[in-house]
C-alpha positions in Angstrom: 16.9 -9.4 -33.0 14.1 -6.9 -33.6 13.1 -6.9 -30.0 16.7 -5.9 -29.0 16.7 -3.3 -31.7 13.4 -1.8 -30.5 14.5 -1.8 -26.9 15.9 1.4 -25.2 17.3 2.5 -21.9 14.4 3.8 -19.8 13.5 5.0 -16.4 12.1 2.4 -14.0 8.4 3.2 -13.6 5.4 1.3 -12.2 1.8 1.8 -13.2 0.2 4.4 -10.8 -3.2 2.7 -11.4 -2.2 0.2 -8.8 -0.7 2.2 -6.0 -1.4 -0.2 -3.1 -1.4 -3.9 -2.7 -5.1 -4.1 -1.7 -6.0 -2.6 -5.1 -4.1 -5.3 -6.9 -5.8 -8.0 -4.8 -9.2 -6.4 -5.5 -8.6 -6.5 -9.2 -7.4 -10.2 -9.0 -10.6 -11.1 -7.1 -12.7 -9.7 -10.0 -10.6 -12.0 -12.3 -11.1 -15.1 -10.1 -14.5 -16.3 -11.4 -13.1 -16.2 -15.0 -10.0 -18.3 -14.2 -9.3 -20.9 -16.9 -11.9 -19.2 -19.2 -10.7 -18.2 -22.7 -10.1 -14.4 -22.8 -12.5 -13.0 -25.4 -14.0 -9.6 -25.9 -17.2 -10.9 -24.3 -15.3 -12.0 -21.1 -13.5 -8.7 -21.0 -16.8 -6.8 -21.1 -18.0 -9.0 -18.2 -14.8 -8.2 -16.2 -15.1 -4.5 -16.9 -18.7 -4.6 -15.8 -17.7 -6.2 -12.6 -14.9 -3.6 -12.0 -17.5 -0.8 -12.5 -20.0 -2.6 -10.2 -17.4 -2.8 -7.4 -16.3 0.8 -8.1 -12.7 -0.3 -8.9 -13.0 1.5 -12.2 -15.2 4.5 -12.5 -15.6 6.0 -16.1 -16.1 9.7 -16.4 -19.7 9.2 -17.4 -20.4 7.6 -14.1 -18.8 10.4 -12.1 -21.0 12.9 -14.0 -24.4 11.1 -13.7 -24.1 8.8 -10.8 -22.1 10.8 -8.2 -24.4 9.9 -5.3 -24.0 6.1 -5.9 -20.3 6.5 -6.3 -20.0 8.3 -3.0 -22.4 5.9 -1.2 -22.2 2.2 -0.4 -24.9 1.5 -3.1 -23.9 -0.6 -6.1 -24.8 0.0 -9.7 -27.7 -1.9 -11.2 -27.1 -4.0 -14.3 -29.0 -1.5 -16.4 -26.9 1.4 -14.9 -23.7 -0.5 -15.7 -24.8 -1.1 -19.3 -25.6 2.6 -19.6 -22.2 3.6 -18.3 -20.5 1.2 -20.8 -22.6 2.5 -23.7 -21.7 6.1 -22.9 -18.0 5.5 -22.2 -16.2 4.9 -25.5 -12.5 4.1 -25.0 -10.1 5.7 -27.3 -7.2 3.5 -26.1 -4.9 1.0 -27.7 -2.5 -1.5 -26.2 -0.3 -3.9 -28.1 -2.0 -7.2 -28.7 -5.4 -5.9 -27.9 -8.1 -4.2 -30.0 -8.7 -0.5 -29.5 -11.3 0.2 -26.9 -12.4 -1.8 -23.8 -10.1 -4.7 -24.6 -7.1 -2.3 -24.3 -8.5 -0.7 -21.2 -8.6 -4.2 -19.6 -5.0 -4.7 -20.4 -4.1 -1.3 -18.9 -5.5 -2.4 -15.5 -4.2 -6.0 -15.5 -0.8 -5.3 -17.1 1.1 -4.7 -13.8 -0.4 -7.7 -11.9 0.7 -9.8 -14.9 4.2 -8.4 -14.9 4.3 -9.1 -11.1 3.4 -12.7 -11.8 0.0 -12.8 -10.2 -2.0 -13.5 -13.4 -1.5 -14.3 -17.1 -3.7 -13.6 -20.1 -3.7 -13.4 -23.8 -6.6 -13.0 -26.2 -8.3 -16.4 -26.9 -6.1 -18.2 -24.3 -7.1 -19.3 -20.8 -6.9 -16.7 -18.0 -4.4 -18.0 -15.4 -4.0 -16.9 -11.7 -0.7 -18.0 -10.3 0.2 -19.5 -6.9 1.3 -16.1 -5.6 -1.9 -14.5 -7.1 -4.1 -16.9 -5.1 -2.0 -16.3 -2.0 -2.6 -12.6 -2.4 -6.3 -13.0 -2.9 -6.6 -15.3 0.2 -4.6 -13.0 2.4 -6.7 -10.0 1.3 -9.9 -12.0 2.0 -9.0 -12.7 5.6 -10.8 -10.6 8.2 -9.0 -8.4 8.8 -6.7 -8.6 5.9 -3.5 -10.5 6.6 -0.9 -7.8 6.1 2.1 -10.0 7.0 1.2 -12.5 4.3 0.6 -9.7 1.8 4.0 -8.2 2.6 5.6 -11.6 2.0 3.8 -12.1 -1.3 5.1 -8.7 -2.5 8.6 -9.4 -1.1 8.6 -12.6 -3.1 7.6 -10.6 -6.2 10.0 -7.7 -5.8 13.1 -9.8 -5.0 12.5 -11.6 -8.3 11.3 -8.7 -10.4 13.7 -7.5 -13.1 13.6 -4.5 -15.3 14.4 -6.3 -18.6 11.5 -8.7 -18.4 9.7 -9.9 -21.6 6.7 -7.6 -20.8 8.9 -4.5 -21.4 11.1 -3.3 -24.2 13.9 -2.0 -22.1 17.7 -2.4 -22.1 18.3 -1.7 -18.4 19.1 -5.0 -16.9 18.9 -5.5 -13.1 16.6 -6.5 -10.3 15.7 -3.3 -8.5 15.2 -4.6 -4.9 18.4 -6.8 -4.8 20.3 -3.9 -6.4 19.0 -1.5 -3.6 19.8 -4.0 -0.8 23.3 -4.6 -2.2 24.1 -0.9 -2.5 22.9 -0.3 1.1 24.9 -3.2 2.2 28.1 -1.8 0.5 27.4 1.6 2.0 27.1 0.0 5.5 30.5 -1.7 5.0 32.3 1.3 3.6 30.7 4.2 5.5 29.0 2.6 8.4 25.6 3.8 7.3 23.3 2.1 4.9 20.7 4.9 4.4 19.8 6.2 0.9 18.7 9.8 0.5 15.4 9.9 -1.4 17.1 12.4 -3.8 19.5 9.6 -4.7 16.7 7.2 -5.8 16.7 8.6 -9.4 20.1 6.9 -9.8 18.5 3.6 -9.1 15.6 4.4 -11.4 18.0 5.1 -14.3 20.8 2.5 -13.6 21.7 0.5 -16.6 23.0 -2.8 -15.2 23.4 -4.8 -12.0 26.8 -3.5 -11.0 26.0 -2.5 -7.4 29.6 -1.7 -6.5 29.8 0.9 -9.3 26.5 2.5 -8.2 27.8 2.6 -4.6 30.9 4.4 -5.7 28.9 6.9 -7.7 26.7 7.7 -4.7 29.7 8.1 -2.4 31.4 10.4 -5.0 28.3 12.4 -5.4 28.0 12.9 -1.6 31.6 14.1 -1.4 30.9 16.6 -4.2 27.7 17.8 -2.5 28.1 17.5 1.3 25.1 17.1 3.6 22.9 15.9 0.7 22.6 19.4 -0.7 21.2 18.2 -4.0 19.0 20.3 -6.3 16.6 18.5 -8.6 18.5 20.0 -11.6 21.8 18.5 -10.4 20.2 15.1 -9.9 18.5 15.3 -13.3 21.7 16.2 -15.1 23.4 13.2 -13.5 20.6 10.9 -14.5 20.8 12.0 -18.1 24.5 11.1 -18.0 23.6 7.6 -16.7 21.1 7.2 -19.5 23.6 8.5 -22.1 21.0 10.9 -23.2 20.3 14.6 -23.7 16.7 14.1 -24.5 14.8 16.3 -22.0 11.5 15.7 -23.7 11.6 11.9 -23.4 13.2 12.0 -19.9 11.3 14.7 -18.0 12.6 16.1 -14.8 9.2 15.9 -13.3 9.2 12.2 -13.7 12.8 11.4 -12.7 12.8 13.7 -9.7 9.1 13.4 -8.7 6.4 10.8 -9.3 8.8 7.9 -10.1 10.5 8.4 -6.7 7.3 8.1 -4.8 6.2 5.0 -6.7 9.6 3.4 -6.2 9.4 3.9 -2.5 5.9 2.5 -2.3 6.9 -0.6 -4.2 10.0 -1.2 -2.1 8.1 -0.5 1.2 5.2 -3.0 0.5 7.8 -5.7 1.0 8.1 -4.9 4.7 11.9 -4.8 4.7 12.4 -1.1 3.9 12.1 1.7 6.5 11.7 5.4 6.2 14.1 7.6 8.3 14.7 11.2 8.9 11.1 12.3 8.5 10.9 10.6 5.1 14.1 11.9 3.7 15.9 8.5 3.7 15.1 4.8 3.1 17.0 2.1 4.9 17.0 -1.5 6.0 14.1 -2.4 8.4 16.5 -4.0 10.9 13.6 -6.0 12.3 13.6 -7.9 9.0 17.4 -8.5 8.7 17.0 -12.3 8.4 14.9 -11.8 5.2 17.3 -9.1 3.9 20.3 -11.4 4.5 18.6 -14.3 2.7 17.9 -12.1 -0.3 21.5 -10.8 -0.3 22.8 -14.4 -0.4 20.4 -16.0 -2.8 19.0 -13.2 -5.1 21.7 -11.3 -7.0 20.9 -8.0 -8.7 21.8 -9.7 -12.0 18.8 -10.3 -14.3 18.1 -13.6 -16.1 17.2 -14.1 -19.7 13.6 -15.3 -20.4 12.7 -16.2 -23.9 8.9 -15.9 -23.4 6.4 -14.1 -21.3 5.1 -17.5 -20.1 8.5 -18.6 -18.7 8.9 -15.3 -16.9 5.4 -15.5 -15.5 6.1 -19.1 -14.2 9.2 -17.8 -12.5 7.5 -14.9 -10.9 4.3 -16.8 -9.9 5.9 -19.3 -7.7 6.5 -18.6 -4.0 9.9 -19.0 -2.3 8.5 -20.8 0.7 11.6 -19.9 2.7 10.4 -16.2 2.7 7.2 -17.3 4.5 9.1 -19.1 7.2 11.6 -16.4 8.2 10.5 -14.5 11.3 11.2 -10.9 12.4 14.3 -10.4 14.6 12.9 -8.3 17.4 13.3 -10.5 20.4 15.7 -8.1 22.2 13.7 -4.9 21.4 10.9 -3.3 23.4 8.6 -2.7 20.4 5.8 -1.2 22.5 8.1 1.4 24.0 9.4 2.3 20.5 5.8 2.4 19.1 4.6 4.7 21.9 7.7 6.9 21.6 7.0 7.4 17.9 3.4 8.1 18.6 4.3 10.7 21.1 6.7 12.3 18.7 4.1 12.6 15.9 1.5 14.0 18.4 3.9 16.7 19.4 5.4 17.5 16.0 2.2 17.7 13.9 -0.5 20.3 14.6 -4.1 19.1 15.3 -5.3 20.7 12.1 -2.8 18.8 10.0 -3.9 15.5 11.5 -7.6 16.4 11.0 -6.7 17.2 7.3 -5.0 13.8 6.9 -8.0 12.0 8.5 -10.4 14.0 6.2 -8.6 12.7 3.1 -9.6 9.2 4.0 -13.2 10.0 3.4 -12.5 10.2 -0.4 -10.7 7.7 -2.6 -9.6 10.6 -4.8 -7.7 12.4 -2.1 -4.0 11.6 -1.7 -1.7 12.6 1.1 1.3 14.8 0.3 3.0 14.2 3.6 6.5 12.7 3.3 5.6 10.0 5.9 1.9 9.4 5.7 1.7 9.0 1.9 3.9 5.8 2.2 1.7 4.2 4.8 -1.2 2.2 3.3 -4.6 3.8 4.0 -6.1 1.2 6.4 -2.9 1.3 8.6 -2.6 5.0 8.2 -6.2 5.4 9.6 -5.1 3.6 12.8 -2.0 5.7 13.1 -3.8 9.0 12.5 -6.6 8.1 14.9 -4.1 7.2 17.6 -2.3 10.6 17.0 -5.6 12.5 17.2 -6.6 10.8 20.5 -3.1 11.5 21.9 -3.3 15.2 20.9 -6.8 15.9 22.2 -6.9 14.0 25.5 -3.8 14.6 27.4 -4.5 12.2 30.3 -5.4 9.4 27.9 -3.1 6.4 27.6 -3.3 5.4 23.9 -2.1 1.9 23.0 -2.4 1.1 19.3 -2.0 -2.5 18.1 -0.5 -2.0 14.6 2.8 -3.6 14.0 5.8 -1.3 13.4 9.2 -1.1 11.6 12.4 -0.2 13.4 11.5 3.5 13.3 8.3 2.8 15.2 6.2 3.7 12.1 3.2 1.5 11.3 3.9 -1.4 9.0 0.7 -3.5 9.2 -2.7 -2.8 10.8 -3.8 -4.6 14.0 -4.5 -8.4 13.7 -8.0 -9.8 14.0 -7.6 -11.2 17.5 -7.0 -7.7 19.0 -8.6 -4.3 18.9 -7.1 -1.6 16.7 -6.5 0.8 19.6 -6.9 0.4 23.3 -7.2 3.6 25.4 -7.2 3.8 29.1 -8.5 6.5 31.4 -8.3 6.5 35.2 -11.8 5.0 35.3 -12.0 2.7 32.3 -10.3 0.7 29.6 -11.9 1.1 26.2 -11.3 0.4 22.5 -11.4 2.1 19.1 -11.9 0.3 15.8 -11.4 2.1 12.5 -12.3 0.8 9.1 -12.5 2.1 5.5 -15.3 -0.4 4.7 -18.4 1.6 4.0 -21.0 -1.1 3.1 -23.0 -4.0 4.6 -19.7 -5.7 5.6 -19.3 -3.2 8.5 -21.5 -5.3 10.8 -19.9 -8.7 10.1 -16.3 -7.5 9.6 -16.1 -4.8 12.2 -19.0 -4.5 14.7 -19.3 -8.2 15.6 -15.5 -8.3 16.4 -15.8 -5.0 18.3 -18.5 -6.5 20.5 -16.4 -9.6 21.1 -13.3 -7.5 22.0 -15.4 -5.3 24.4 -16.8 -8.4 26.2 -13.2 -9.7 26.6 -12.0 -6.4 28.1 -15.0 -6.3 30.5 -14.3 -9.9 31.6 -10.6 -9.2 32.3 -11.0 -5.7 33.9 -11.8 -4.6 37.4 -13.0 -1.2 36.1 -16.7 -0.6 36.1 -17.3 1.2 32.8 -16.2 0.3 29.3 -17.2 1.4 25.8 -16.0 1.2 22.2 -15.8 3.7 19.3 -16.2 2.6 15.7 -15.0 5.1 13.1 -15.5 4.9 9.3 -15.8 7.3 6.3 -19.6 6.5 6.2 -21.7 4.6 8.7 -24.1 2.0 7.1 -27.7 1.9 8.3 -27.3 -1.7 9.5 -24.4 -0.5 11.7 -26.6 2.1 13.3 -29.2 -0.5 14.1 -26.7 -3.0 15.4 -25.3 -0.7 18.1 -28.8 0.0 19.3 -29.5 -3.8 19.4 -26.3 -4.7 21.2 -26.9 -2.0 23.8 -30.4 -3.4 24.5 -29.4 -7.1 24.3 -26.1 -7.2 26.1 -25.7 -3.6 27.5 -22.6 -3.1 25.4 -21.8 0.6 24.7 -20.6 1.1 21.1 -20.6 4.5 19.5 -20.4 5.0 15.7 -18.7 8.0 14.1 -18.2 9.0 10.6 -14.7 10.5 10.2 -15.8 14.1 9.7 -18.1 13.8 12.7 -15.3 12.3 14.8 -13.1 15.2 13.9 -15.8 17.7 14.9 -16.4 16.0 18.2 -12.6 15.9 19.0 -12.6 19.7 18.7 -15.7 20.1 20.9 -15.0 17.7 23.8 -12.6 18.0 26.7 -12.9 14.4 27.9 -13.2 11.3 25.8 -16.2 10.1 27.7 -18.1 13.1 26.3 -17.8 11.6 22.9 -20.7 9.3 23.9 -23.0 12.3 24.3 -25.6 12.8 21.5 
């Protein structure tokens, strides 16, 4: 009874410490060696040390005194980690955990636990679920298996409910099924399933699972304000009415009409079934994934279930619905390559070169975040392929650019290229060549990137009648072993591979008239 009494209607919000799926997978990988260990303060300190060592968590002290290590591919030594820990007191408290590092641990692993990937309590065994292991395995593949990752998150989001035992909240619905049902009702009533991003706050604040009522509200709101002419103030006032509140301190306009919208879109889009439309102003069904959408509409209602314990909810969330893994995209009748190239051409013409250079530059720093209404919702590794393709298209007019990322029904990148094909193929009148991009900045560059590049290049040479072929490898930083490897492969097999750091690549693009000139020292 006390739990119900303490609960309140709240805005749907997800932790921003875990913006992308790869970060959740990386944190789970740190947890993996401690699976089945009792969670104690000592174990927590080992996990925190591992997070710092892998630069997944960087305390302020480290940014002040170890900036060079943070910005390089070096790792912290054990003594440096201990120094960082000793000089980073944590004035932080979470329920069920002692103040300090124990609570900091809970802050980082709270969302993965709520999503059903792991489970922990003090002095109880650490558990990683079936879906948690699937996510780790997919992230460990080279390259990462984006299709599997999307399916794991789809499984998570189609089950996830607002009033779960990890939250004291009265709102009772499943956000993804609620969204899909409202879009389906709109399609039936108005012939168009799109949701304007300014309407997303209604979903964030919605109290129950009544999708028909929410649909009617959106339709009435559109009639009152034609052409989606909504101001933030109008949306905010309507959301306060939904929440039955006048408390502008507890419910801030900046949250309801700002950061919460972006995080909602990110979480819905990592499922792979939601597309962006209208230059990022709308979200909609990804029609390539209608079989999955129809399955969820049939078997996963927006209604939430009652779970008496955190463990029972975790067990529900942590199991995979194997049917989701089996459903294939419905794209047989669509020329996806034409759509992909059409969208690439549109972005190359619509965006200035400088704006693309700026977006590429942001990928050199983990602290930089895109503000663009499209790019910010594309995961960084896939965004890197997209931006590089755009930059090549803009700078070399006679170049045929053929990226291998997979797309949604708007032609926007959904997953980066698979491991059996180059990231980007580009063709000139004299040669067929490849570009590989990677955000990896350490020793793994050689094994994960340059060895496959050499293999792809040899395959192209074998299949082509053209006489000259080369490859470009672009990363935020080029590791010393990577520099040595390209010299060796040139000497050993006469394969031409050119390494570029992102900023160097941008500089060369502005300086060269022909892509072949990029090979010049």
